[in-house]
C-alpha positions in Angstrom: -15.2 -4.8 2.1 -17.2 -6.9 4.6 -14.5 -7.1 7.0 -10.9 -6.4 7.5 -8.7 -9.4 7.2 -6.7 -10.4 10.4 -2.8 -10.1 10.2 -1.0 -13.2 11.2 -0.2 -11.9 14.6 -4.0 -11.9 15.5 -4.0 -8.0 15.2 -6.6 -6.4 12.9 -5.2 -5.4 9.4 -4.5 -1.5 8.9 -5.7 -0.5 5.6 -3.8 2.3 3.7 -5.8 3.3 0.8 -5.0 5.8 -2.0 -7.9 7.3 -3.8 -6.9 8.9 -7.2 -9.4 11.7 -8.4 -9.2 14.4 -10.8 -10.2 17.7 -9.3 -13.2 18.6 -7.1 -15.8 17.2 -9.5 -19.0 15.8 -8.3 -17.9 12.4 -9.2 -14.6 12.9 -7.3 -16.5 14.3 -4.2 -18.9 11.2 -4.3 -16.1 8.8 -4.4 -14.3 10.5 -1.4 -17.5 10.5 0.5 -18.4 6.9 -0.2 -14.8 5.6 0.7 -14.9 7.6 4.0 -18.3 6.2 4.8 -17.3 2.6 4.0 -14.1 2.7 6.0 -15.9 4.2 9.0 -18.5 1.7 8.8 -16.4 -1.5 8.2 -12.9 -0.8 9.5 -13.1 2.5 11.6 -9.6 3.6 13.1 -7.8 0.9 11.1 -8.0 2.7 8.0 -6.0 5.7 6.5 -7.2 7.4 3.3 -4.8 9.4 1.1 -6.7 11.5 -1.6 -4.5 12.1 -4.6 -5.7 14.8 -7.0 -4.1 14.0 -10.5 -4.6 17.4 -11.8 -2.0 18.6 -9.2 0.2 15.4 -9.1 -0.3 13.6 -12.3 3.1 11.8 -12.1 1.8 9.6 -9.2 -0.6 7.8 -11.6 2.3 5.9 -13.0 3.4 4.5 -9.6 0.1 2.5 -9.2 -0.6 2.1 -12.9 -3.9 4.2 -12.6 -5.6 4.3 -15.9 -9.1 5.5 -14.9 -10.4 7.6 -12.1 -11.6 7.5 -9.4 -9.6 4.6 -8.5 -8.7 3.1 -5.2 -5.3 1.4 -4.6 -4.5 -0.5 -1.3 -1.1 0.7 -0.2 1.6 -0.9 1.9 0.9 -2.1 5.5 1.6 0.4 8.3 4.1 -1.0 10.9 
């Protein structure tokens, strides 16, 4: 994620990211920390991260065809 792409209006893109994890494992916690650090460094306030724990909400994996975790999915643009 070297830089956020520009919208056609000239405004910077807003990134909506979903991070799928399974519980509070070391791997899940590392994925969360890495994604937050990367977003802070490259897109700052133009990024929203939703962490989805598949242990609690397993049905959501189907919506984004998640077959492995941790997985990051870019969501719809915020308007």
